Every structure is written in C-alpha cells, then in structure tokens.
C-alpha positions as CSV (number, residue, x, y, z in Angstrom):
1,M,-8.8,84.7,-83.8
2,V,-8.7,82.4,-80.8
3,K,-5.7,83.0,-78.6
4,N,-3.3,80.1,-78.2
5,T,-3.0,79.9,-74.4
6,G,-0.8,76.8,-74.6
7,I,-3.0,75.1,-71.9
8,P,-4.6,72.4,-74.1
9,Y,-1.1,71.5,-75.4
10,E,0.2,71.3,-71.8
11,Q,-2.7,69.0,-70.9
12,L,-1.9,66.9,-74.0
13,A,1.6,66.5,-72.8
14,K,0.3,65.3,-69.5
15,W,-2.0,62.8,-71.2
16,I,1.0,61.5,-73.2
17,I,2.9,60.9,-70.1
18,E,-0.1,59.1,-68.6
19,Q,-0.1,56.8,-71.7
20,I,3.6,56.1,-71.4
21,S,3.3,55.4,-67.7
22,E,0.4,52.9,-68.2
23,N,1.9,51.2,-71.3
24,E,5.4,50.8,-69.8
25,G,4.4,49.9,-66.3
26,V,5.9,52.9,-64.7
27,N,4.9,53.4,-61.0
28,T,3.8,57.0,-61.2
29,T,3.2,58.6,-57.8
30,R,2.4,62.1,-58.9
31,L,1.4,63.6,-62.3
32,E,0.0,67.2,-62.3
33,H,-0.5,70.0,-64.7
34,N,0.4,73.6,-63.8
35,V,2.3,73.3,-60.6
36,K,4.3,75.9,-58.7
37,L,7.5,74.5,-57.1
38,P,9.8,76.5,-54.8
39,G,13.4,76.7,-55.9
40,K,16.5,78.0,-54.1
41,T,16.0,81.5,-55.4
42,A,12.4,81.7,-56.8
43,V,9.1,79.9,-57.2
44,H,8.8,78.3,-60.6
45,Q,5.7,77.5,-62.7
46,I,5.9,74.0,-64.0
47,D,3.7,72.9,-67.0
48,V,3.7,69.2,-66.0
49,L,5.3,67.6,-62.9
50,W,5.9,63.8,-63.1
51,E,7.2,61.8,-60.1
52,F,7.7,58.1,-60.3
53,D,9.5,55.2,-58.6
54,V,12.0,52.8,-60.1
55,A,13.5,50.0,-58.0
56,G,12.8,52.0,-54.8
57,F,14.3,55.2,-56.1
58,K,12.2,58.3,-56.6
59,Y,12.6,60.4,-59.7
60,T,11.2,63.8,-60.5
61,T,10.8,65.0,-64.1
62,I,9.9,68.6,-65.1
63,I,8.1,69.0,-68.4
64,Q,7.9,72.2,-70.3
65,A,5.4,72.3,-73.2
66,K,5.8,74.8,-76.1
67,D,2.9,74.9,-78.6
68,W,5.0,76.9,-81.1
69,R,3.4,76.1,-84.4
70,T,5.3,78.6,-86.5
71,Q,8.8,78.6,-85.1
72,N,11.3,76.3,-83.6
73,V,12.4,76.5,-80.0
74,D,15.7,78.3,-79.8
75,Q,18.7,77.8,-77.6
76,G,17.7,80.7,-75.3
77,K,14.6,78.8,-74.1
78,L,16.7,75.8,-73.3
79,I,19.2,77.9,-71.3
80,Q,16.3,79.4,-69.3
81,F,14.9,75.9,-68.7
82,K,18.3,74.7,-67.5
83,G,18.3,77.5,-65.0
84,V,15.0,76.4,-63.6
85,L,16.3,72.8,-63.3
86,D,19.4,73.9,-61.5
87,D,17.4,76.1,-59.1
88,L,15.1,73.2,-58.0
89,P,16.2,70.9,-55.3
90,G,16.8,67.2,-56.0
91,Q,18.3,67.6,-59.5
92,P,15.0,66.8,-61.4
93,R,15.2,65.6,-65.0
94,G,14.0,68.0,-67.7
95,I,11.9,67.4,-70.8
96,V,10.8,70.0,-73.4
97,V,8.1,69.2,-75.9
98,T,7.1,71.3,-78.8
99,S,4.7,71.1,-81.7
100,K,7.1,72.5,-84.2
101,G,10.8,71.6,-83.7
102,F,14.1,72.9,-82.3
103,Q,16.9,75.0,-83.7
104,S,20.2,73.3,-84.1
105,G,21.7,75.3,-81.2
106,A,18.9,74.2,-78.9
107,R,19.4,70.5,-79.9
108,E,23.2,70.8,-79.1
109,F,22.6,72.5,-75.8
110,A,20.0,69.9,-74.8
111,E,22.2,67.0,-75.7
112,K,25.2,68.4,-73.7
113,N,23.1,69.2,-70.7
114,G,21.0,66.1,-70.4
115,I,17.7,67.7,-71.3
116,Y,15.3,65.5,-73.3
117,I,13.6,67.2,-76.2
118,Y,10.6,65.9,-78.1
119,E,8.3,66.9,-80.9
120,L,4.7,66.2,-79.9
121,R,2.3,66.9,-82.7
122,E,-0.2,65.4,-85.2
123,P,1.4,63.3,-87.9
124,T,2.4,64.9,-91.2
125,E,2.7,63.5,-94.7
126,E,6.5,63.2,-94.1
127,D,5.8,60.9,-91.2
128,W,4.0,58.5,-93.5
129,N,7.0,58.1,-95.9
130,D,7.9,54.5,-96.3
131,R,4.9,53.5,-94.1
132,I,1.6,52.1,-95.2
133,K,-1.0,54.8,-94.6
134,T,-4.1,53.0,-95.7
135,F,-5.1,49.4,-95.2
136,N,-7.7,47.9,-97.5
137,I,-9.0,44.8,-95.9
138,S,-11.2,42.2,-97.6
139,M,-12.5,39.2,-95.6
140,N,-14.5,36.2,-96.7
141,I,-16.7,34.9,-93.9
142,Y,-19.3,32.2,-93.6
143,Q,-22.1,34.2,-92.1
144,P,-24.7,32.1,-90.2
145,Y,-28.4,32.9,-90.3
146,F,-31.0,31.6,-87.9
147,D,-34.8,31.2,-88.3
148,R,-36.1,30.0,-85.0
149,K,-39.3,28.7,-83.4
150,I,-39.7,28.4,-79.6
151,H,-41.9,25.7,-78.1
152,F,-43.4,26.8,-74.8
153,D,-45.0,24.7,-72.1
154,D,-48.6,25.4,-72.7
155,S,-50.0,24.1,-69.4
156,W,-47.5,26.1,-67.3
157,N,-47.9,29.2,-69.3
158,A,-51.7,29.0,-69.2
159,R,-51.6,29.3,-65.4
160,E,-49.2,32.3,-65.7
161,L,-51.6,34.0,-68.2
162,E,-54.3,33.9,-65.6
163,R,-52.2,36.0,-63.4
164,S,-51.1,38.7,-65.8
165,T,-50.7,39.6,-69.4
166,V,-47.3,38.2,-70.6
167,V,-45.0,40.2,-72.8
168,I,-41.7,38.6,-73.8
169,E,-38.7,40.5,-75.0
170,S,-38.0,38.7,-78.3
171,D,-34.5,40.0,-79.1
172,N,-31.9,37.3,-78.3
173,L,-33.9,35.6,-75.5
174,V,-32.0,34.6,-72.4
175,F,-32.8,31.2,-70.8
176,Y,-32.8,30.7,-67.0
177,D,-33.1,27.8,-64.7
178,E,-35.6,27.5,-61.9
179,S,-33.4,29.6,-59.6
180,G,-33.1,32.4,-62.1
181,V,-29.5,31.6,-63.0
182,K,-28.7,32.1,-66.7
183,I,-28.2,28.9,-68.7
184,T,-27.5,30.4,-72.1
185,D,-29.0,32.8,-74.7
186,E,-30.4,32.4,-78.2
187,L,-27.3,33.5,-80.0
188,A,-25.0,31.3,-78.0
189,L,-27.3,28.3,-78.3
190,Y,-27.8,28.6,-82.1
191,T,-24.1,29.1,-82.6
192,S,-23.4,25.9,-80.7
193,L,-25.8,24.1,-83.0
194,T,-24.2,25.4,-86.1
195,P,-21.8,22.9,-87.8
196,A,-18.2,24.1,-87.7
197,G,-16.1,24.4,-90.9
198,F,-15.5,26.9,-93.7
199,E,-18.3,25.9,-96.1
200,E,-21.8,27.0,-97.0
201,L,-24.7,25.3,-95.4
202,P,-28.2,25.0,-96.9
203,P,-31.1,25.6,-94.6
204,T,-30.9,22.8,-92.0
205,K,-33.4,22.3,-89.2
206,K,-32.0,21.6,-85.6
207,T,-34.0,21.0,-82.5
208,H,-32.7,21.6,-78.9
209,H,-34.7,20.1,-76.0
210,F,-33.9,21.5,-72.6
211,D,-33.1,18.7,-70.2
212,K,-34.2,20.7,-67.1
213,P,-36.9,23.3,-66.4
214,T,-36.0,26.3,-68.4
215,F,-37.6,29.8,-68.4
216,V,-37.5,33.2,-70.1
217,K,-38.3,36.4,-68.3
218,T,-41.1,38.8,-69.2
219,Q,-41.6,42.5,-68.7
220,N,-43.4,41.6,-65.5
221,P,-40.7,40.6,-63.0
222,D,-43.1,38.3,-61.2
223,I,-44.0,36.3,-64.4
224,R,-41.8,33.9,-66.3
225,V,-42.5,31.7,-69.3
226,K,-41.5,28.1,-69.4
227,V,-39.8,26.7,-72.5
228,D,-39.7,23.1,-73.6
229,S,-37.5,23.3,-76.7
230,V,-36.2,25.4,-79.5
231,E,-36.4,24.6,-83.2
232,V,-34.1,26.6,-85.5
233,T,-33.3,26.5,-89.2
234,I,-29.7,27.3,-89.7
235,S,-28.0,28.3,-92.9
236,K,-24.5,29.6,-93.7
237,K,-23.6,31.8,-96.7
238,L,-20.3,33.0,-98.0
239,E,-20.1,36.8,-97.8
240,T,-17.3,39.2,-98.5
241,I,-16.7,42.1,-96.1
242,E,-14.5,45.0,-97.2
243,Y,-13.4,47.9,-95.1
244,Q,-10.6,50.5,-95.0
245,L,-8.3,51.5,-92.1
246,K,-6.6,54.9,-92.4
247,G,-3.5,55.7,-90.6
248,E,-5.0,58.8,-89.0
249,D,-7.7,56.7,-87.6
250,F,-5.3,55.0,-85.2
251,V,-2.3,57.4,-85.1
252,G,-3.4,60.7,-83.6
253,Y,-0.1,62.0,-82.2
254,V,3.6,61.6,-82.9
255,F,6.0,61.7,-79.9
256,K,9.5,61.9,-81.3
257,N,12.8,62.1,-79.4
258,V,14.7,64.7,-81.4
259,I,18.1,63.5,-80.2
260,S,17.7,59.7,-80.7
261,G,15.1,59.8,-83.4
262,D,12.9,57.3,-81.6
263,V,9.2,57.7,-82.3
264,K,6.1,56.7,-80.4
265,T,2.6,57.1,-81.7
266,F,-0.6,57.5,-79.8
267,P,-4.3,57.4,-80.8
268,K,-6.4,60.5,-80.6
269,R,-7.5,61.4,-77.1
270,G,-10.9,59.9,-76.4
271,A,-10.6,57.6,-79.4
C-alpha cells in the first residue's frame, strides 16, 4: 500500500489558490508550499503560504491541508491551528482544507475564531444532485468541401526547375508576395470564395486570379514557385455532428466553503 504523505494534496491546495488568484485578479506576491515560519515561541511548518496585496494593504494567509479521506477533521486540530496563527506575527488569516469534512465542533470553533474551512475533493454523486451531469449535443452544420486545381506560371517555374528539383508541400498551401510576406492560405482563400448562408451547395466552380505576383514555397528555401490562379470546386453538405460532454470532463475538483456553503469548481490539473 502506498503511504499517503499528504504532499500531493498540499500541492493541489496550492494549485487551487493559484487558480483563484488568476481568475479573481488577486495580486499575489508570494505563494509557496512547505514553508517554515518563525513564531513568537516556535518555528512552524506551513503547508501553503499565500501573501497578496489589496488596495495597498498586505495580507498573509496560512493554509493547512488535511488529506483525511476516512475521517472528518476534529475540533482539536482547529485548536492547534489557532495556536499556530496566534503565535505568528502579523495576525495571518487561516484556512484549513480537507478531502473529507469537519466534525460539528470543528465547524463551530472555526466560525467563532474566524478560520475559513473548506472541502477540497473530487466531485461525488451528491454534488451532481439537481445538476446536469451529461450534455448530449447535436449540431447541424453545412460542411464545405473543396476540390482545387492550381495554375502555375509555366515560364517562371521552368527557369526554377533548371536550378533544382522542386518539391511543394501540398497540404494547405500558403501564398506569399514577392517580399515573402504571407498573403493568404488555401483554406482561408477557399472559405472566402464559399457563398454564405445555411443551405446546401451543389458542386460550383470558382476561379481566383492573383492580382500581383504570388508564390508558394518549396522544400528548398532558395526556390519558390509562381502561381497565376486557383480553380476550386466548392460544395456544401448538411451534416449532423453529435457528441457528449460529461461533468467529470470539466469539473475535476470541488472547493466548498463549509461555513457559507459556497462552491467553486475547477478542472483537472493539466486538463
């Protein structure tokens, strides 16, 4: 059995604070995991230290993370934590997060002493009560299709072929001007030639003539191919796309204020 060191949970708590800080525009000046802070009577190990500024005032928050998956945090742990807060200079705020919950005595003590307590965990079936857990989405789209033919400048390209073998990358060609500045690419060009509107389109031929010297690059950086025009057959077909979104795909963690009942949700780390 792998020992639960609590460190991954502490790092998760730090990550949650990072998300809150970024999403709510908090000016965080320091956010560290596993810090030792000197108090009046002892040096204290802090799971997560969070310092931030609000309107020119500096605030310090001490976060203790308890990855207790089988039992609720009791009042004794809150009393110990209150002792740490009282021993540290500057009257830091205190937050305790746990993956399980808090005993009633712990909740009462926290509320009376200004300690914020949170559940930080993965969502349970109970969390999905009265919420939509699965979204079945069906979309009708008019999907365009392109069958293109590119007309090259034969006289120009014949001279280039005398210099080297020409190999063109054929997937979504990019068109450049004489200076090598991008003009457009195939997908953008064909999309601009596609008639707007929500209706099917039978195969329709369109021709685009470039009004200034236009080139495509080859695998040889010293060789370029000149293009006169592009001829494309465009069609649009009505297609139905169906997919499913599951709640667990975009809600990875629940961060619940045990006193107020407020809930924030966060995606899986790295998702």
